[in-house]
C-alpha positions as CSV (number, residue, x, y, z in Angstrom):
1,M,-54.4,33.7,207.0
2,S,-53.1,37.2,207.8
3,R,-52.2,38.3,211.3
4,S,-55.2,40.5,211.6
5,D,-57.5,37.6,210.6
6,H,-55.8,35.4,213.2
7,F,-56.3,38.1,215.8
8,A,-60.0,38.4,215.0
9,A,-60.5,34.6,215.0
10,T,-59.0,34.3,218.5
11,A,-60.6,37.4,219.9
12,A,-64.2,36.2,220.5
13,V,-65.7,39.3,222.0
14,E,-69.3,39.5,223.2
15,N,-71.0,42.8,222.3
16,H,-73.7,43.7,224.8
17,H,-75.0,46.7,222.9
18,A,-78.1,46.1,220.8
19,A,-77.5,49.3,218.9
20,R,-74.5,49.7,216.7
21,P,-72.2,52.5,218.1
22,R,-71.5,55.5,215.8
23,F,-67.8,55.7,216.7
24,S,-65.3,53.0,217.5
25,F,-62.1,54.4,219.1
26,I,-59.1,52.2,218.4
27,I,-56.0,52.9,220.6
28,V,-52.7,51.0,220.1
29,S,-50.6,51.1,223.3
30,Y,-47.0,50.0,223.8
31,N,-45.3,50.9,227.1
32,T,-47.1,54.2,227.5
33,P,-49.4,53.6,230.6
34,T,-49.7,57.2,231.7
35,L,-50.4,58.6,228.2
36,T,-52.8,55.7,227.4
37,R,-54.7,56.4,230.6
38,A,-54.9,60.1,229.7
39,A,-56.1,59.2,226.2
40,V,-58.8,56.9,227.4
41,S,-59.9,59.4,230.1
42,S,-60.3,62.1,227.5
43,I,-62.6,59.9,225.5
44,V,-64.7,58.9,228.5
45,W,-64.9,62.5,229.5
46,H,-65.4,64.3,226.2
47,A,-67.2,61.7,224.1
48,A,-69.8,60.7,226.6
49,N,-72.6,62.4,224.6
50,F,-71.9,60.2,221.5
51,S,-72.6,56.5,221.0
52,H,-69.1,54.9,221.0
53,E,-66.9,52.0,222.1
54,I,-63.2,52.0,223.0
55,I,-60.9,49.3,221.8
56,L,-57.5,49.1,223.3
57,V,-54.9,47.0,221.5
58,D,-51.8,46.4,223.7
59,N,-48.8,45.6,221.6
60,H,-47.1,43.3,224.1
61,S,-46.2,46.0,226.6
62,T,-43.8,45.1,229.3
63,D,-45.1,47.5,231.9
64,N,-48.0,45.3,233.1
65,S,-50.4,48.1,232.4
66,V,-53.3,46.0,231.0
67,P,-54.7,44.8,234.3
68,S,-54.8,48.2,235.8
69,L,-56.4,49.8,232.7
70,R,-59.0,47.0,232.7
71,Q,-59.8,47.6,236.3
72,E,-59.9,51.4,235.9
73,F,-62.0,51.4,232.7
74,P,-64.2,48.3,232.7
75,Q,-66.0,49.5,229.5
76,L,-62.8,48.9,227.5
77,K,-62.5,46.1,224.9
78,I,-58.9,45.0,225.4
79,I,-56.9,42.9,223.0
80,A,-53.5,42.0,224.6
81,L,-51.1,40.7,221.9
82,E,-48.3,38.3,222.7
83,E,-45.8,40.1,220.4
84,N,-45.3,43.6,219.2
85,H,-46.5,43.4,215.6
86,G,-46.5,47.1,214.8
87,F,-49.0,49.9,214.5
88,A,-50.7,48.7,211.3
89,A,-51.3,45.1,212.4
90,A,-52.6,46.2,215.8
91,N,-55.1,48.6,214.2
92,N,-56.2,45.9,211.9
93,A,-56.8,43.6,214.9
94,G,-58.8,46.3,216.7
95,A,-60.9,47.1,213.6
96,K,-61.9,43.4,213.2
97,I,-64.0,43.6,216.4
98,A,-65.1,47.2,215.9
99,G,-68.8,47.7,215.4
100,G,-68.9,51.4,214.9
101,E,-70.1,53.2,211.7
102,W,-66.8,55.2,211.9
103,L,-63.4,54.0,213.0
104,I,-61.3,56.5,214.9
105,L,-57.6,55.6,215.0
106,M,-56.1,57.5,217.9
107,N,-52.6,57.4,219.2
108,S,-52.0,56.5,222.9
109,D,-50.2,59.9,223.2
110,A,-53.2,61.9,221.9
111,E,-56.1,63.4,223.9
112,L,-59.5,64.7,222.9
113,L,-60.4,68.2,223.8
114,P,-63.9,69.2,225.0
115,D,-65.3,70.1,221.6
116,T,-63.4,67.6,219.4
117,M,-66.2,65.1,219.0
118,S,-69.0,67.6,218.6
119,S,-67.0,69.2,215.7
120,V,-66.2,65.8,214.1
121,D,-69.9,64.7,214.3
122,D,-71.1,68.0,212.9
123,L,-68.6,67.8,209.9
124,L,-69.6,64.2,209.1
125,C,-73.3,65.1,209.2
126,R,-73.0,68.1,207.0
127,H,-70.5,66.5,204.6
128,P,-71.7,62.9,204.0
129,E,-69.2,62.5,201.1
130,I,-66.2,62.4,203.5
131,D,-64.6,59.0,203.9
132,V,-61.4,59.9,205.8
133,L,-61.1,62.9,208.1
134,G,-58.3,64.4,210.1
135,G,-58.1,67.5,212.3
136,Q,-55.6,70.0,213.6
137,L,-53.0,68.4,216.0
138,L,-51.8,70.6,218.9
139,N,-48.6,70.5,220.9
140,P,-48.9,70.4,224.7
141,N,-48.2,74.2,224.8
142,G,-51.1,74.8,222.4
143,S,-49.1,75.6,219.3
144,L,-50.0,74.1,215.9
145,Q,-48.4,70.8,215.0
146,T,-47.9,69.3,211.5
147,S,-51.1,67.4,210.8
148,V,-51.0,66.7,207.0
149,I,-48.5,64.7,204.9
150,F,-47.7,65.8,201.3
151,N,-45.6,64.3,198.5
152,H,-43.9,67.6,198.4
153,R,-43.0,70.3,201.0
154,A,-45.9,72.5,202.0
155,F,-44.5,75.4,203.9
156,R,-46.7,76.3,207.0
157,F,-49.7,74.6,205.4
158,E,-51.7,74.4,208.6
159,E,-51.2,78.1,209.4
160,R,-52.3,79.1,205.9
161,H,-55.5,77.2,206.0
162,Q,-56.8,77.9,209.5
163,R,-59.8,79.8,208.3
164,E,-61.1,77.1,206.0
165,E,-63.5,74.3,207.0
166,L,-62.4,71.4,204.8
167,V,-59.2,71.0,202.8
168,E,-58.4,68.3,200.2
169,V,-55.1,66.7,201.2
170,H,-52.8,63.8,200.2
171,S,-52.7,62.1,203.6
172,I,-53.5,62.6,207.3
173,I,-51.1,62.2,210.2
174,G,-52.1,58.9,211.9
175,A,-52.3,60.3,215.4
176,F,-56.1,60.9,214.9
177,M,-57.9,59.6,211.8
178,V,-61.6,59.2,211.3
179,I,-62.3,56.5,208.7
180,R,-65.6,55.1,207.3
181,R,-65.9,51.5,208.3
182,E,-67.1,50.4,204.8
183,L,-63.9,51.9,203.3
184,W,-61.7,50.2,205.8
185,R,-63.2,46.8,204.9
186,K,-63.0,47.6,201.2
187,L,-59.3,48.3,201.4
188,D,-58.7,45.4,203.8
189,G,-57.3,47.8,206.5
190,M,-53.7,48.9,206.7
191,D,-50.7,47.3,205.0
192,E,-49.0,45.3,207.7
193,G,-45.7,45.5,205.8
194,F,-45.4,48.9,207.5
195,F,-44.4,48.5,211.1
196,F,-44.5,52.0,212.6
197,Y,-44.1,54.7,209.9
198,G,-45.9,55.3,206.6
199,E,-49.0,53.2,207.1
200,E,-51.4,56.1,207.2
201,T,-49.9,57.6,204.1
202,D,-50.2,54.3,202.2
203,F,-53.8,53.9,203.4
204,C,-54.8,57.4,202.3
205,Q,-53.1,56.9,198.9
206,R,-55.0,53.7,198.4
207,A,-58.3,55.3,199.5
208,T,-57.8,58.2,197.1
209,N,-57.0,55.7,194.2
210,A,-60.3,53.9,195.1
211,G,-62.3,57.1,194.7
212,A,-62.6,57.9,198.4
213,V,-62.7,61.5,199.8
214,V,-59.8,62.4,202.1
215,R,-60.2,65.7,203.9
216,W,-58.5,67.7,206.7
217,S,-60.2,70.3,208.9
218,P,-58.7,72.9,211.2
219,R,-62.2,73.2,212.9
220,F,-61.4,70.6,215.5
221,H,-58.3,70.0,217.6
222,V,-56.6,67.0,219.2
223,L,-53.7,67.3,221.7
224,H,-50.7,65.2,220.6
225,H,-47.6,64.5,222.7
226,R,-45.5,64.0,219.6
227,G,-42.7,61.5,219.8
228,S,-43.8,59.9,223.1
229,S,-44.6,56.5,221.6
230,V,-40.9,55.9,220.5
231,K,-38.5,55.4,223.4
232,E,-36.0,53.0,222.0
233,G,-33.6,55.6,220.6
234,N,-33.5,57.8,217.6
235,L,-31.2,55.5,215.5
236,R,-33.7,52.6,215.6
237,A,-36.6,54.9,214.8
238,T,-34.6,56.4,211.9
239,V,-33.8,53.0,210.5
240,E,-37.5,52.0,210.8
241,F,-38.6,55.1,208.9
242,R,-36.2,54.3,206.1
243,A,-37.5,50.7,206.1
244,S,-41.0,52.0,205.6
245,V,-39.8,54.1,202.7
246,H,-38.2,51.0,201.2
247,H,-41.5,49.1,201.6
248,S,-43.4,51.8,199.8
249,W,-40.8,51.8,197.0
250,R,-41.2,48.0,196.6
251,K,-45.0,48.5,196.1
252,E,-44.6,51.2,193.5
253,M,-41.5,50.2,191.5
254,S,-40.0,47.4,189.5
255,E,-37.1,45.4,191.0
256,R,-34.7,47.3,188.8
257,E,-36.0,50.7,189.7
258,Y,-35.9,49.7,193.4
259,R,-32.3,48.6,193.3
260,F,-31.3,51.9,191.5
261,K,-33.1,53.9,194.2
262,I,-31.2,52.0,196.9
263,G,-27.9,52.7,195.1
264,M,-28.8,56.4,195.0
265,E,-29.6,56.3,198.8
266,V,-26.1,54.8,199.5
267,I,-24.4,57.7,197.5
268,R,-26.6,60.3,199.2
269,F,-25.7,59.0,202.7
270,F,-22.0,58.7,201.9
271,L,-21.9,62.4,200.8
272,R,-23.8,63.5,203.9
273,V,-21.3,61.5,206.1
274,A,-18.4,63.3,204.4
275,W,-20.2,66.7,204.8
276,Y,-21.0,66.4,208.5
277,F,-17.7,64.8,209.3
278,S,-16.0,68.0,207.9
279,L,-18.3,70.3,209.9
280,A,-17.8,68.3,213.1
281,L,-14.0,68.3,212.5
282,L,-14.0,72.1,212.0
283,T,-15.9,72.6,215.3
284,G,-13.8,70.2,217.2
285,F,-16.7,67.7,217.6
286,L,-18.2,70.0,220.2
287,L,-21.5,70.9,218.5
288,R,-24.2,68.2,219.0
289,T,-26.0,69.4,215.9
290,F,-23.1,68.2,213.7
291,T,-22.0,65.2,215.7
292,G,-25.6,63.9,216.1
293,R,-26.3,64.1,212.4
294,L,-22.9,62.5,211.6
295,R,-23.8,59.6,213.9
296,K,-27.2,59.2,212.3
297,Y,-25.9,59.1,208.7
298,V,-23.0,56.8,209.5
299,H,-25.6,54.4,211.0
300,L,-27.8,54.6,208.0
301,L,-24.9,54.1,205.6
302,K,-23.8,51.0,207.5
303,W,-27.3,49.6,207.4
304,H,-27.5,50.1,203.7
305,L,-24.0,48.6,203.0
306,R,-24.9,45.5,205.0
307,G,-28.0,44.9,202.8
308,C,-30.7,46.5,205.1
309,P,-30.8,43.6,207.6
310,A,-33.7,43.0,209.9
311,G,-33.4,44.0,213.6
312,W,-31.8,47.4,213.1
313,G,-35.2,49.2,213.4
314,L,-38.1,48.9,215.8
315,R,-39.4,45.7,214.3
316,P,-38.1,42.5,216.0
317,A,-35.7,40.7,213.7
318,A,-37.4,37.3,213.8
319,L,-40.9,38.5,213.6
320,E,-41.6,37.3,210.1
321,R,-40.0,33.9,210.8
322,R,-41.7,33.2,214.1
323,P,-44.7,30.9,214.2
324,E,-48.0,32.6,214.8
325,K,-48.9,32.0,218.5
326,M,-50.7,35.2,219.2
327,I,-53.6,34.7,221.8
328,P,-55.4,38.0,222.4
329,E,-56.9,38.6,225.7
330,P,-60.1,40.4,224.9
331,Q,-62.4,42.0,227.4
332,C,-65.8,43.6,226.5
333,L,-68.1,45.0,229.2
334,T,-71.2,47.2,228.8
335,H,-70.8,50.9,228.5
336,D,-73.8,52.9,229.6
337,H,-73.8,55.9,227.3
338,K,-75.1,59.0,229.0
339,A,-77.9,61.0,227.5
340,K,-76.7,64.1,225.7
341,S,-76.5,67.0,228.1
342,P,-75.8,70.6,227.1
343,S,-72.3,71.9,227.7
344,P,-72.1,74.5,230.5
345,L,-71.8,78.1,229.7
346,I,-69.0,78.7,232.2
347,T,-66.2,76.6,233.7
348,V,-64.8,78.2,236.8
349,A,-61.2,77.2,236.9
350,I,-59.1,77.4,240.1
351,C,-55.4,76.6,239.5
352,T,-53.7,75.8,242.7
353,R,-50.3,74.8,244.1
354,N,-49.5,74.1,247.8
355,R,-52.3,76.3,249.1
356,A,-54.6,73.8,250.7
357,S,-55.6,76.2,253.4
358,F,-56.8,78.8,250.9
359,L,-58.4,76.4,248.3
360,E,-61.4,75.4,250.3
361,K,-62.2,79.0,251.0
362,A,-62.0,79.9,247.4
363,V,-64.3,77.0,246.3
364,R,-66.8,77.7,249.1
365,S,-67.2,81.3,247.8
366,V,-68.2,80.0,244.4
367,L,-70.4,77.0,245.1
368,P,-73.4,78.9,246.4
369,Q,-73.4,81.1,243.2
370,M,-73.4,78.1,240.8
371,N,-76.4,76.7,238.8
372,E,-76.8,74.2,236.0
373,T,-74.9,76.4,233.5
374,V,-71.7,76.4,235.5
375,E,-69.1,73.7,236.4
376,L,-66.0,74.1,238.7
377,L,-62.6,72.6,237.7
378,I,-59.7,72.5,240.2
379,V,-56.3,72.1,238.5
380,D,-53.7,70.8,241.0
381,N,-50.3,72.0,239.8
382,A,-48.0,69.4,241.3
383,S,-48.9,70.2,244.9
384,T,-46.8,68.5,247.6
385,D,-49.0,69.5,250.6
386,D,-52.6,68.4,251.4
387,T,-54.1,70.1,248.3
388,A,-55.0,66.8,246.7
389,E,-56.9,65.6,249.8
390,V,-58.8,68.9,250.2
391,A,-59.7,68.9,246.5
392,A,-60.9,65.2,246.7
393,H,-63.0,66.1,249.7
394,L,-64.6,69.0,247.9
395,A,-65.3,66.9,244.8
396,A,-66.9,64.1,246.9
397,A,-69.2,66.6,248.6
398,D,-70.3,68.2,245.3
399,S,-70.5,66.4,242.0
400,R,-70.2,69.8,240.1
401,V,-66.5,70.0,241.3
402,K,-64.0,68.3,239.0
403,I,-60.3,67.7,239.6
404,W,-57.3,67.5,237.2
405,R,-53.7,67.2,238.2
406,E,-51.0,68.9,236.1
407,D,-47.5,67.7,237.0
408,E,-45.6,70.3,234.8
409,L,-44.9,73.2,237.1
410,G,-46.1,76.7,236.1
411,L,-49.3,78.8,236.4
412,S,-49.6,79.3,232.6
413,T,-49.2,75.5,232.1
414,A,-52.0,74.9,234.7
415,R,-54.2,77.5,233.0
416,N,-53.6,75.9,229.6
417,T,-54.7,72.6,231.1
418,A,-57.9,74.2,232.4
419,L,-58.6,75.6,228.9
420,R,-58.1,72.1,227.3
421,K,-60.1,70.2,229.9
422,A,-63.0,72.6,230.5
423,R,-66.4,71.8,229.0
424,G,-67.7,75.4,229.3
425,Q,-67.9,77.9,226.4
426,Y,-66.0,80.3,228.7
427,V,-63.3,79.5,231.2
428,L,-63.5,81.8,234.2
429,F,-60.2,81.9,236.1
430,L,-60.1,82.6,239.9
431,D,-56.9,82.5,241.9
432,D,-56.7,80.0,244.7
433,D,-56.0,82.7,247.3
434,A,-59.0,84.8,246.1
435,T,-62.7,84.7,247.1
436,A,-65.6,85.7,244.9
437,E,-67.8,88.6,246.1
438,P,-71.6,88.1,246.2
439,G,-73.1,88.4,242.7
440,W,-69.7,87.7,241.1
441,L,-70.8,84.6,239.1
442,A,-74.2,86.1,238.4
443,A,-72.6,89.1,236.7
444,Y,-70.6,86.9,234.4
445,R,-73.5,84.6,233.7
446,D,-75.8,87.5,232.8
447,F,-73.2,89.2,230.6
448,L,-72.1,86.1,228.7
449,S,-75.6,84.8,228.2
450,A,-76.4,87.8,226.1
451,P,-73.1,89.3,225.1
452,P,-73.2,92.8,223.6
453,S,-70.8,91.8,220.8
454,E,-70.0,88.6,218.9
455,K,-66.3,89.3,219.0
456,I,-65.8,89.1,222.8
457,A,-62.8,87.0,223.6
458,V,-62.2,87.9,227.3
459,V,-64.1,89.7,230.0
460,G,-62.9,90.5,233.5
461,G,-63.6,92.4,236.7
462,P,-62.0,94.3,239.5
463,M,-59.8,92.9,242.3
464,Y,-59.8,94.3,245.8
465,P,-56.6,93.5,247.8
466,D,-57.1,91.8,251.2
467,Y,-53.9,92.5,253.1
468,E,-52.8,90.1,255.9
469,V,-51.1,93.0,257.6
470,P,-51.3,96.8,256.9
471,P,-49.1,97.5,253.9
472,P,-45.9,99.6,254.2
473,K,-46.0,103.2,253.1
474,W,-43.9,102.5,250.1
475,I,-46.6,100.1,248.7
476,N,-48.9,101.7,246.2
477,V,-52.3,100.5,247.5
478,Q,-54.8,100.4,244.7
479,V,-57.6,98.4,243.3
480,M,-56.9,96.6,240.0
481,G,-59.5,98.2,237.8
482,R,-62.1,100.7,238.8
483,P,-65.2,99.4,240.4
484,G,-68.6,100.8,239.4
485,G,-70.0,101.9,236.1
486,S,-71.2,99.8,233.2
487,P,-69.5,97.1,231.1
488,K,-67.2,98.5,228.4
489,C,-64.7,97.5,225.7
490,I,-61.1,98.1,226.8
491,S,-57.5,97.8,225.5
492,H,-55.2,95.0,226.5
493,K,-53.1,97.6,228.3
494,D,-56.0,98.2,230.8
495,G,-56.7,94.6,231.7
496,P,-58.4,92.3,232.5
497,W,-56.1,90.3,234.8
498,G,-55.8,86.6,235.1
499,C,-57.0,86.3,238.7
500,N,-60.5,87.4,237.6
501,S,-61.2,86.9,233.9
502,A,-63.3,84.7,231.6
503,Y,-61.8,83.6,228.3
504,C,-63.7,82.3,225.3
505,R,-62.2,78.8,225.3
506,D,-62.2,78.3,221.5
507,L,-60.6,81.6,220.8
508,A,-57.9,81.1,223.5
509,L,-57.1,77.7,222.1
510,A,-56.9,79.2,218.5
511,V,-54.3,81.8,219.4
512,G,-52.1,79.5,221.3
513,M,-53.3,79.9,224.9
514,F,-50.9,81.3,227.7
515,D,-47.2,81.5,227.0
516,T,-45.7,79.0,229.4
517,R,-42.5,81.1,229.7
518,L,-44.6,83.7,231.5
519,G,-46.5,83.5,234.7
520,R,-45.6,82.3,238.2
521,K,-43.5,79.1,238.3
522,G,-42.7,77.9,241.7
523,E,-40.9,80.7,243.6
524,K,-40.3,82.6,240.3
525,M,-42.9,85.4,240.2
526,M,-43.0,85.9,236.4
527,S,-46.0,87.8,235.1
528,H,-47.6,89.3,232.0
529,E,-49.1,85.9,230.8
530,E,-52.6,87.3,230.6
531,S,-51.6,90.6,229.0
532,D,-49.6,88.7,226.4
533,L,-52.7,86.5,225.6
534,N,-55.0,89.5,225.6
535,F,-52.7,91.3,223.2
536,R,-52.7,88.3,220.8
537,L,-56.5,88.1,221.0
538,E,-56.9,91.9,220.4
539,N,-54.4,91.7,217.5
540,A,-56.5,88.9,216.0
541,G,-59.5,91.3,215.8
542,Y,-61.3,90.2,219.0
543,E,-62.6,92.4,221.9
544,L,-61.7,92.7,225.6
545,W,-64.4,93.8,228.0
546,W,-64.5,95.2,231.5
547,L,-67.3,94.0,233.9
548,P,-67.2,96.1,237.0
549,A,-70.0,94.2,238.8
550,A,-67.8,91.0,238.9
551,A,-65.5,91.7,241.8
552,I,-63.2,89.4,243.9
553,R,-61.1,89.8,247.0
554,H,-57.4,88.7,246.6
555,F,-55.4,87.8,249.7
556,V,-52.0,89.4,250.0
557,S,-49.7,87.6,252.5
558,S,-47.3,89.5,254.7
559,S,-44.4,87.7,253.0
560,R,-45.2,89.5,249.8
561,L,-45.1,92.9,251.5
562,T,-41.4,92.9,252.4
563,F,-38.9,95.1,250.7
564,R,-36.9,92.2,249.4
565,A,-39.9,90.3,248.0
566,T,-41.1,93.5,246.2
567,M,-37.7,94.0,244.6
568,R,-37.7,90.4,243.5
569,A,-41.2,90.7,242.1
570,F,-40.1,93.8,240.0
571,F,-37.0,92.0,238.8
572,D,-39.2,89.0,237.6
573,E,-41.7,91.4,236.0
574,G,-38.8,93.0,234.0
575,Q,-37.9,89.5,232.7
576,S,-41.5,88.9,231.7
577,A,-41.7,92.3,229.9
578,A,-38.5,91.4,227.9
579,I,-39.9,88.1,226.8
580,Q,-43.2,89.8,225.8
581,R,-41.4,92.6,223.9
582,L,-39.1,90.3,222.0
583,K,-42.1,88.2,220.8
584,S,-43.4,91.3,219.0
585,H,-40.1,91.7,217.1
586,R,-39.8,88.3,215.4
587,Q,-38.1,89.5,212.2
588,G,-34.4,89.0,212.2
589,L,-33.1,92.5,211.5
590,N,-35.8,94.3,213.3
591,R,-35.4,92.1,216.3
592,G,-31.6,92.6,216.2
593,F,-31.9,96.4,216.2
594,Y,-34.5,96.3,219.0
595,W,-32.3,94.0,221.1
596,M,-29.2,96.1,220.6
597,G,-31.0,99.4,221.4
598,R,-32.6,98.2,224.6
599,T,-29.5,96.4,225.8
600,I,-27.5,99.7,225.4
601,A,-30.3,101.8,227.0
602,A,-31.1,99.6,229.9
603,P,-27.9,100.5,232.0
604,F,-28.7,104.2,231.6
605,H,-32.3,103.6,232.8
606,I,-31.0,101.7,235.8
607,L,-28.4,104.5,236.6
608,V,-31.0,107.3,236.3
609,H,-33.5,105.5,238.6
610,L,-30.8,104.8,241.2
611,L,-29.6,108.4,241.2
612,V,-33.2,109.7,241.5
613,A,-33.8,107.3,244.4
614,L,-30.7,108.5,246.2
615,I,-31.9,112.1,245.8
616,E,-35.5,111.4,246.9
617,W,-34.5,109.2,249.8
618,P,-34.3,112.1,252.4
619,L,-37.3,113.9,251.0
620,S,-39.8,111.1,250.2
621,Y,-39.1,107.5,251.2
622,P,-42.1,106.1,249.1
623,K,-41.0,107.9,246.0
624,A,-37.4,106.8,246.4
625,A,-38.6,103.2,246.9
626,G,-40.6,103.4,243.7
627,H,-37.5,104.5,241.7
628,L,-35.5,101.7,243.3
629,F,-38.2,99.1,242.3
630,Q,-38.1,100.5,238.7
631,A,-34.3,100.1,238.7
632,C,-34.9,96.4,239.7
633,R,-37.4,96.1,236.9
634,Y,-34.8,97.3,234.3
635,C,-32.3,94.9,235.8
636,G,-34.6,92.0,235.1
637,F,-35.3,93.4,231.6
638,M,-31.6,93.6,230.8
639,F,-30.9,90.2,232.4
640,E,-33.4,88.5,230.1
641,L,-32.1,90.3,227.0
642,V,-28.5,89.2,227.5
643,R,-29.3,85.7,229.0
């Protein structure tokens, strides 16, 4: 009896659903409680409109996370193994009790996005020939992640096929795989000889040989925190990867061919050890690039010379020799699937940090303007004051208010989280220290319900400053954007601004969302994050629109009106401008000339503005202050160039 058969025999799970679910999510967890909780939450939140079940296979975690997960998610079917038998064996155990038409193998460090399941369901319905389906994996910052495995190198494959719907591929990365249940049973699941690497490639290869259709689609996205599942050290993971390669060789080659291949491996690793030792010696063993690779190849060479013994990788050394005493701890409770409800048109997103006193005022200005086509999402960006309590109180008082906490500091990071977690077609950003004017939400709703163009990517409105104290004379008091008039298409140089703008969620995700190097981060007043995203959207052929009827009032505290704070703000703005400009000069020679020219010119700009400020000071104090601020901006620009 195989391990997976033994697991199934001991996991007597009572299924209370009369109807067979369409999807069975199988998550294998090993000491990743936070990521596992996020993965399950994303399924509960974003797959509620589809008949599904969630099976969690815990691979003998030592963090005692199973009881808390069972209590938090009573709908889970949990199998708690008494030994870590690897990714393939755990998936086989989960599949034995799965009842879904489709099995979805999902890493514990992966998360669904709002439209993931609707796109998957649509593809499966329109292409009934598909047997194995994978999607585009995204890094936490929204950039594309390798999602396809080839027998050969495929340079920037994902980027070159973003406009296609389905692509025939050799293998799918196992972080998110949709597999037909009948195919899984026909192939008897995954090969348990693979412990952590290579099992998805082997499965897809066997599926292709059996005549199955394996496809990859960039039409749906899955967030993947790559590398979070392996925490035992790079050397053990590297050895385990080579062990998986050896196992695949044993399946494909004769014993003689296999031994020859191992001999070539030893020669290859010996030459690499000699090469990286020479490089490390020439650099005085100071560069981690060379010393790290030297350490890796020395370790691999020692492992091969000792006969590839067990226990050097992630698999326990005595696993194969230990008697089978695995007693799963299954749990199956009913899951009341909600009736399908249409996704809202707009998600109002308020990203906040340590502004509990302002947050409630901002939310209260929006709630009376909401209807069934709008939801409100509060993203708490690692607040340390009473923000969490205020947000919880608002959510308890109104079910339309949702809360999500983002522990990584940064306004751009929080806004990216809102884009990923929102259910609305458009994500409308409102600053936490701003309030919506009457008719604000109605203006957006009317405009986006019947947009004048199919290429609209972002639309925004004016912002009226609400000063805590009268501004100094050297402050240029102006409204961001001209109120009045009719909606019109504009350039990225003219707005809109992040404090009052609605982004088409799918398009923002497609171009990489906000650059997390830009935007406010703690006390650092970086900027240009919205103009950078707007530029990329405009450069991709989409349109930016101005909506003068959608106005807000933005509070400006007295602390931001001091001379020192303004100088600091201009310095940070200069840094942001340098980051944005360098992004548009990515080619090596062109970037080098641009960097050299601006680095040489920046000191002259600073000197000119300082001289003009000195001359203007007795004549016009506001003009002199303006030139001094511009000098600070060029200082920030130059600082970022040479940093």
